[in-house]
C-alpha positions as CSV (number, residue, x, y, z in Angstrom):
1,X,192.0,119.8,134.4
2,X,192.8,123.0,132.5
3,X,189.2,124.2,132.2
4,X,186.3,124.9,134.4
5,X,182.8,126.2,133.9
6,X,182.0,128.8,136.5
7,X,178.6,129.0,138.2
8,X,178.4,132.8,137.7
9,X,178.8,135.0,134.5
10,X,181.4,137.4,135.9
11,X,184.5,137.4,133.6
12,X,187.9,137.7,135.3
13,X,190.1,140.1,133.4
14,X,192.8,138.4,131.3
15,X,196.4,138.9,132.4
16,X,197.1,139.9,128.8
17,X,195.0,140.3,125.8
18,X,195.3,140.1,122.0
19,X,193.1,143.1,121.3
20,X,195.7,145.9,122.0
21,X,198.2,144.0,119.8
22,X,195.6,143.6,117.0
23,X,194.7,147.3,117.3
24,X,198.4,148.2,117.1
25,X,198.9,146.1,114.0
26,X,195.7,147.2,112.3
27,X,196.3,150.9,113.0
28,X,198.9,150.8,110.3
29,X,198.1,152.5,107.0
30,X,196.9,149.2,105.5
31,X,194.6,148.1,108.3
32,X,193.3,151.5,109.6
33,X,189.7,151.0,108.4
34,X,189.5,147.7,110.1
35,X,191.1,149.0,113.3
36,X,188.1,151.4,113.6
37,X,185.7,148.5,113.4
38,X,187.5,146.7,116.2
39,X,187.7,149.8,118.4
40,X,183.9,149.9,118.6
41,X,183.6,146.3,119.8
42,X,183.6,144.8,123.3
43,X,186.2,145.6,126.0
44,X,189.2,143.3,126.6
45,X,187.6,142.1,129.9
46,X,184.8,140.4,127.9
47,X,187.3,138.3,125.9
48,X,188.8,134.9,126.4
49,X,192.3,134.9,125.0
50,X,193.6,131.5,123.9
51,X,197.2,130.5,122.9
52,X,196.5,128.1,120.0
53,X,198.8,125.8,118.1
54,X,197.8,125.2,114.6
55,X,198.4,122.1,112.5
56,X,202.1,122.9,112.3
57,X,204.4,124.5,114.8
58,X,203.0,128.0,114.7
59,X,201.4,129.4,117.8
60,X,199.0,132.4,117.7
61,X,196.4,134.1,119.9
62,X,192.7,133.7,119.4
63,X,190.1,135.9,121.0
64,X,186.6,134.4,121.8
65,X,183.8,136.7,122.9
66,X,180.4,135.6,124.1
67,X,177.4,138.0,124.2
68,X,174.5,136.3,126.0
69,X,172.1,139.2,125.4
70,X,172.3,138.8,121.6
71,X,173.1,135.1,121.9
72,X,176.2,135.4,119.7
73,X,179.8,134.3,119.8
74,X,182.7,135.8,117.9
75,X,186.1,134.2,117.3
76,X,188.9,136.5,116.0
77,X,192.5,135.7,115.1
78,X,195.3,136.8,112.8
79,X,196.9,134.3,110.4
80,X,200.7,134.3,109.7
81,X,200.1,135.9,106.2
82,X,198.4,138.9,107.9
83,X,194.8,137.8,107.1
84,X,192.3,138.6,109.9
85,X,189.7,135.8,110.3
86,X,186.4,136.1,112.1
87,X,183.8,133.4,112.9
88,X,180.6,135.0,114.0
89,X,177.8,132.7,115.4
90,X,174.2,133.8,115.7
91,X,172.4,131.1,117.7
92,X,169.0,132.7,117.4
93,X,169.0,132.8,113.6
94,X,171.1,129.5,113.4
95,X,173.6,131.3,111.2
96,X,177.4,131.4,111.2
97,X,179.4,133.9,109.3
98,X,183.1,133.4,108.3
99,X,184.8,136.7,107.4
100,X,188.3,137.2,106.1
101,X,190.2,140.4,105.6
102,X,193.0,139.4,103.2
103,X,196.0,141.7,102.4
104,X,196.3,142.7,98.8
105,X,199.4,142.2,96.6
106,X,200.4,145.9,96.2
107,X,203.1,145.0,93.8
108,X,200.4,143.5,91.5
109,X,198.3,146.7,91.8
110,X,195.7,145.1,94.1
111,X,193.8,147.1,96.7
112,X,195.1,147.3,100.2
113,X,192.9,144.5,101.3
114,X,190.0,142.3,100.1
115,X,187.1,141.3,102.3
116,X,185.0,138.1,101.9
117,X,182.1,136.7,103.9
118,X,180.7,133.2,103.7
119,X,177.4,132.5,105.4
120,X,176.2,129.0,106.3
121,X,173.6,127.5,108.6
122,X,174.5,126.4,112.1
123,X,173.9,123.1,113.6
124,X,173.2,123.2,117.4
125,X,176.0,120.7,118.2
126,X,178.7,122.6,116.4
127,X,179.7,125.0,119.2
128,X,178.8,125.4,122.9
129,X,176.2,127.9,123.7
130,X,176.9,131.6,124.3
131,X,175.9,131.1,128.0
132,X,178.3,128.3,128.5
133,X,181.0,130.2,126.7
134,X,180.5,133.2,128.9
135,X,181.2,131.1,132.0
136,X,184.3,129.5,130.7
137,X,187.6,130.2,132.6
138,X,191.2,129.3,132.0
139,X,193.1,128.0,135.0
140,X,196.4,128.4,133.1
141,X,196.0,131.4,130.7
142,X,199.6,131.0,129.4
143,X,199.1,127.4,128.2
144,X,199.3,126.5,124.5
145,X,196.1,124.8,123.5
146,X,195.6,121.9,121.1
147,X,192.2,120.5,120.1
148,X,191.1,117.0,121.3
149,X,189.5,116.2,118.0
150,X,190.2,117.2,114.4
151,X,187.0,117.3,112.4
152,X,188.9,117.5,109.1
153,X,187.9,119.7,106.2
154,X,184.5,120.4,104.7
155,X,183.9,121.8,101.2
156,X,181.3,124.5,100.6
157,X,180.2,125.5,97.1
158,X,178.9,129.0,97.6
159,X,176.5,129.4,94.7
160,X,174.6,132.5,95.8
161,X,175.6,136.2,96.3
162,X,173.9,137.9,99.3
163,X,172.4,141.4,98.8
164,X,173.5,143.0,102.0
165,X,170.7,145.6,102.0
166,X,168.2,142.7,102.3
167,X,170.3,140.4,104.4
168,X,168.8,141.1,107.8
169,X,166.2,138.5,107.1
170,X,169.0,135.9,107.3
171,X,170.6,137.4,110.4
172,X,170.1,140.9,111.9
173,X,173.9,141.0,112.4
174,X,174.8,140.2,108.9
175,X,174.7,143.7,107.3
176,X,177.1,145.0,110.0
177,X,179.5,142.1,110.2
178,X,179.9,142.0,106.4
179,X,179.5,145.7,105.7
180,X,183.0,145.8,104.0
181,X,182.1,142.8,101.8
182,X,179.3,144.4,99.8
183,X,179.7,142.4,96.7
184,X,181.6,139.5,98.2
185,X,179.2,137.9,100.6
186,X,178.1,134.4,99.7
187,X,175.8,131.6,100.8
188,X,174.2,128.4,99.3
189,X,170.7,127.4,98.2
190,X,170.9,124.5,100.7
191,X,171.3,127.1,103.5
192,X,168.3,129.1,102.5
193,X,166.2,125.9,102.6
194,X,167.5,125.0,106.0
195,X,166.7,128.5,107.4
196,X,163.2,128.3,105.8
197,X,162.5,125.0,107.4
198,X,163.9,125.4,110.9
199,X,161.3,127.8,112.2
200,X,163.8,129.5,114.5
201,X,162.7,132.9,113.4
202,X,159.9,134.0,111.0
203,X,161.5,133.3,107.6
204,X,160.1,131.8,104.4
205,X,161.8,130.7,101.3
206,X,160.4,133.5,99.1
207,X,161.6,136.2,101.5
208,X,165.0,134.5,101.8
209,X,165.3,134.1,98.0
210,X,164.7,137.9,97.6
211,X,167.9,138.5,99.6
212,X,170.2,136.7,97.2
213,X,171.0,136.3,93.5
214,X,172.7,133.5,91.6
215,X,176.2,133.9,90.3
216,X,176.3,134.3,86.5
217,X,177.1,131.0,84.8
218,X,176.5,131.6,81.1
219,X,179.3,129.1,80.3
220,X,181.2,126.6,82.3
221,X,183.7,128.2,84.6
222,X,187.0,126.5,85.5
223,X,188.9,126.8,88.7
224,X,191.2,129.8,89.2
225,X,194.0,127.4,89.9
226,X,194.1,126.3,86.3
227,X,192.9,129.5,84.6
228,X,195.6,131.2,82.6
229,X,193.7,134.4,81.7
230,X,193.6,137.1,84.4
231,X,190.5,138.9,83.1
232,X,188.2,135.9,82.7
233,X,185.8,134.5,85.4
234,X,186.8,131.5,87.4
235,X,186.0,129.6,90.6
236,X,188.1,130.8,93.5
237,X,188.9,129.0,96.8
238,X,189.6,130.3,100.3
239,X,190.4,127.9,103.1
240,X,189.7,128.9,106.7
241,X,190.7,126.7,109.7
242,X,189.5,127.3,113.2
243,X,192.3,125.5,115.0
244,X,190.7,125.4,118.4
245,X,187.1,126.0,119.6
246,X,184.8,124.5,122.3
247,X,182.6,122.1,120.4
248,X,180.8,120.4,123.3
249,X,180.4,120.4,127.1
250,X,181.7,117.5,129.2
251,X,179.5,116.1,131.9
252,X,180.6,114.1,135.0
253,X,178.6,112.1,137.5
254,X,178.8,112.1,141.3
255,X,176.9,110.3,144.0
256,X,174.7,112.4,146.2
257,X,175.8,111.7,149.8
258,X,172.3,112.0,151.2
259,X,170.3,110.0,148.6
260,X,173.1,108.0,147.1
261,X,171.7,108.9,143.6
262,X,174.0,109.8,140.8
263,X,173.9,113.4,139.8
264,X,175.2,114.9,136.6
265,X,177.1,118.2,136.4
266,X,179.2,120.2,133.9
267,X,182.9,119.5,134.4
268,X,184.7,120.9,131.4
269,X,184.7,121.2,127.6
270,X,185.6,119.2,124.5
271,X,187.7,121.1,122.0
272,X,187.8,120.6,118.2
273,X,189.6,121.8,115.1
274,X,187.9,122.2,111.7
275,X,188.8,123.5,108.3
276,X,186.4,124.8,105.6
277,X,187.1,125.2,101.9
278,X,184.9,127.8,100.4
279,X,184.5,127.9,96.6
280,X,182.9,131.0,95.0
281,X,182.5,132.7,91.7
282,X,185.1,135.4,90.9
283,X,184.5,137.7,88.0
284,X,188.2,137.9,87.2
285,X,191.1,135.6,87.8
286,X,193.0,138.8,88.9
287,X,190.8,138.9,92.0
288,X,192.0,135.5,93.1
289,X,195.8,135.6,92.7
290,X,196.5,133.5,95.9
291,X,194.6,130.5,94.4
């Protein structure tokens, strides 16, 4: 078995870590602002570094960090096109944030990078807990991981813009995680209603509604894929795939030698892959040239 769940919470230092490599890459002129963000985060010893094989033949490194005090998990990785993807999970608020730093097309006079955040509700069975994640160990850190289950692709129509100055009611971590995506942080009305009805924290629909505003839709807006005018609004798409993550715990049974009763214990994890297609309003086709 490649995985074990330790009884204690002491993290063994990784033999090698992605963070120095990321900081080296991000310290270039293009990524310098982002490198400063990462330098303030947790130390390498708090990370679990995974070699992941995506849907094709590409292998990359993925960093998973668990913070049991705040009850959050962070997944970071670099895509082959240079985009930095972060999945941030806030279990207390039942919120997950997907953030992307996408390199701009400098030859097309775009900015050095664009930042987008997509905020959705979290279902309890989507990811193992921060406590379980903090106890996870790799018996073979150099192994290339592939998920046991592919959960396919889910479509998200992000119909609301989040006002970051008021977003702490959704998650106390949201203003910081998405600080570089001031006007590009999105959610859905269905998520607001979920958070208002869960009772996980003190949130009501009126307060939640005050933290967002609807995208302007004075006239029907077509997809950026078919739009032929660079300075007209359109619906943009960004796809993010988390190629490997612990989606559930595995339990085994053993017989107690004294009582002969069956006992259940944690004996590993189930791993999954999932893609998400986020659709959101873009004021100009020029801002969505990759679509």
